[in-house]
N, C-alpha and C positions, 0 to 999 in steps of 0.2 A: 698680327705681325709678331707678337711675342711668342706665339705657339710655333710659327715657322722658324724663327730664330732658335728656339729651344730644340726643335727637331733636327736642325742642322748641327747644332753643337752636340746633341746626344741622340744618335739615330735610334737607340732602343727605347727612348721615352715614348710613352703612350702605347707600347706594344705589350701584349700579355706575356707573362713569364713563360719561358720554354718549358715544355713538359720534360719530366725526368725520364731517364732510361727505363725506370720501373713502369711508367705509364705508357711508354712506347711499346714495351713488351705486352703489358696488360691490354692496351688498346688493340693490338694485333689479334688477340684472342677474344675480343669483344667484352673485356671485363672493366673497361674504363667507364667512369660516370662522373658527373659534376661533383657529387659528394666526395668521391675519392680524390678527385683532382684538387679540391679545396682543402682536403685534410693533409695532403703531402706537398712538399715543395722540393725544388731541385736540391737544396741544401740538405734536406732530410734523407733523400734517396740518392746515393752515389751512382754515377753512370756505370754502364757495363764496362769491364776492363779485361785486359788480357788474362789476369788471374782467374776471372770468372770462366772464360772459355777453356783454360787449361784444367780447371777443376772439373768442368763438365766432361772434357775428353778423358780425364783420368777415371771418372766414374763410369763412363761408357766402356773403357778398357777393362775395368774391374768386373762389370756386369758380363761382358763377353767371356772373360776368363772363367767366371763362375758358371756360365752356361756350358762352356766346353768341359769343365770339370764334372758337371752333372751328367752330360752325355757320356763321358768316359765311365762314370760310375754306373750308368744304366747298362752300357755295353758289358762291363765287368760282371754286373749282377746277372745279365742274361746269359753270358757264357758260363757263369757258375751254376745257374739253374740247369742249363743243358748238360753240363758235365755231371751234375748231381743226379739228373734223371737217368743218364746213361749208366752211371755207376750203380744206381738202384736197380736198373734193369739187369745188369750183369750179376749183381748179388742175388736178385730174385731168380734169375735163370739158373744160377749155380745151385741154389737151394732146391729148386724144382727138379733139377737133374739128380741131385743126391737123393731126393725122395722118390724119384721115378714117376712123378705124376704128370709130366708133360714131355712130349717129344714131337717136334715138327716133322720128323721122318715118317711118322704114321699118317700125317695129314697129306703130304705130297707123294702120293702113290698114283700109279697110272690109272687114268679114267676121269670121268666127270665128277668132281667132288667139291666144286666151289661155285657160288653165285654172289654177285656184288652189285651194289648200287652206290651212286655218288653224285657229286656236283663239281663243276669246274668253272673257271673264269679265264677267258682268253683275251689278250690285249695285243694290239699291233704296234704300239708306240716304241717297243724295245727293238724290233727287227724290221720295221717298215721302211722301205725306200721311198724317195720323194714321188716316184711315179706309181706307187702302189696305193690302193684305197685304204683309208682308215676304217677299221671294223672291229669293234670291241663287243664281245658277247659273253653271256653267262647262261648255263643250263645244267642239265643232268644226263646221266647215262646209266644203262643197265648192262651187265656183263656176266658171262659164265666162263669157266676155265676148264680146259681139258689138260691134265697132267701127262706129259710124254715120258718123263724119266723120273726115277726115284733117287734120292741122295744116298746111294749105297756105296760111296767111295770116300776116301779121306783126302785132305789137302786144303790149301787156303781158299780155293775157288769152288769148294764143295757146294753143290746145289741141285736145282731141278728146273727143267724146261717145261713151259706151258704154252698152249695155244688158247687165246681168249677172244672169242667173238663178242663184239660190243655194238650196241645201238645208242645213238645220242641225239639230243635236240637242244637247241639254245635260241635265245632271243637276243637281238642286237640292241644294246642300250646306248651305243654311241657310234656314229659313223653311218656308212651306207648299208642299205638293206634292212630286212626285218627279222630274218630267221636263218639258222644253219641247222641242217639235219642230215643224218646219214648213218653209216655203219663202218666199223674198222675191225680187221682181224689182227690182233696183237700176237707177237711172239715174245714171251717174257722168260727171263732167267732169274730165279730166286737164289740168293746166297744163303745157305742154310748151315748154321753151326749147331752142333749137338747141344740140346738143352736151351738154346736161346729162343726167347719169345720175340725178339726183334729180328725181322727178316728183311734185309735190303734187296732191291731188285732193279733191273734195267729192262727196257722193253722198246720195241719198234713195231710199227704196223702200217697197213695200207688199207684203203677202202674207197667207198663211194660217198659223195656228198652232194647235197642240193642247197644252193644259196640264191637269194634274189637280189644281188647287187646289180647296178646298171651293167648292161651287157657290153659296154665299151671296155670293161675290164676283163670279162671272162667269156663273152660270146653267148653262152647259154647258162641256164640254171644248173644243168648237170655238170658235175666236176668229180675229180678224184682227190683223195687226201693221202698224204704221207705224214707219219707221226713218229716222234721219239719221246721217251720219257724215262724217268728214274725216280725212285722213292723208297719208302719203307712201309712195312706192315707190322703192327704189334698185336700179338695174340693175347687178348684179355682172358681167354679160356680156351678150351680145346676146340670149340666150334665157332668162335667169333674172333675177328681181327679188325682193328682200326687201321685205315690206310691213308697215307699222305704222299703226294708225288708232285713233280713239276713236268709239264708237257710242252712240246713244240709241235705245231700243226701247220702244214703247208697245204693249201687248196689251189688246184689249177685244173685245166681241162686236157693236159698232156698234148697240147697243140692240135686237138681235134677240130677246133673252130679257128676262125681267122684271128680273133683277139684272145690273148692268153697272158694277161698281166699277173694274175694270181694273187693270193692273200697269204701272208705269213703272220702267224700269231703264236704266242706262248703264254703260259700262266699256270697257276696251281690247281690241283684237284684233290679232293678229300672224299673218302667213302668208307663203307663197312662191308665186310665179307662174311658169308656163312659157309662152313665146311661140313659136309655130311659123308 
């Protein structure tokens, strides 16, 4: 009877002391234990308050600002490196011109004077429509180039035309199918400045392609390809250059078969060329 009367007068009597906010947080993370609960009380650990959340929010804002500042610094450093490399190339080219030890004009003369090899990665996520298949692939290519014109005139667009037949093969690493293989005939224009080792270029091409994606997209394995690209080549010496470019590739059957959804991809390519 006394216990019932006491419980009515004091509802909290006989109940364990409530856990502190500290132990509610720690218990959520699985850090609570009887030893810790006995060593702290509610009076020792104050409950979570508005100041606590405001402090956490301020810290998150500071960390976000710091991350943005680091990204800005990285972009600035990257731009500085690119500008430094370009300036170094210009100074090096000027010194080579003064010494008369390098001239791209002698390399880009009519005839077959170039062979190349490289690797490329194509991705559909940038240009894929919802009804087109996903098809990401990586592979290599071999190319030779026939120079049509020599850079024997002056002007800001001074350069040389080339025809470059290429064979390529790639394996699909994500999406439909297993392989992509074929050939492309490129038409390339090189922008050649006197004494510059850095030669920008643009190009376009067309060819034949075989892919093994489900025929609900292309009808047959046999297809055509259309390609566009642009990049630069840097001559490390008179006979060798390092090449980097970005390509767009469209594969379809030109409506030869009933189904012609096609594949659109784009991606980077790197390579090396030998001139003879």
